[in-house]
C-alpha positions, 0 to 999 in steps of 0.5 A: 528476465521477461518472465520474472518481470511478468511474475512481479506484475502478476504478484502485484495484481494478486496481492492487490486483489487479495487485499479485498479479502482483508477484514480489518482496515489496518490489514487492508491498508498494509496489504495495499501498501505492499502491493503498491511497492511491488507495482513500484518495482515493476514500474522501475524495471519497465521505466514507466513513470506513471506506474511509479508515481501513482503507486508511490502515492498509493503506498504513502497513503495506505501506509499513513492510513495504516499507521493512523488506524494503529494509534490508540483512540484519543491518544493525540487529542487535546485534554478536555479539562477546561 
């Protein structure tokens, strides 16, 4: 169990570190959100609330940011016809 747990932690570290090689901001955010989800799983298994809470925040912010970046430009802006 311990080696599997360590593998999850190392995978989270690797995914997060690898996110810095992403060229597109939306891809970067998605990879960071995935890494945060791995960290959440790691935190749950070791019962570490600081790891869980901080990565819930990171995953949420990265996901929202990725969704915003995926919207077409000007899709939600009010009309300028006045």
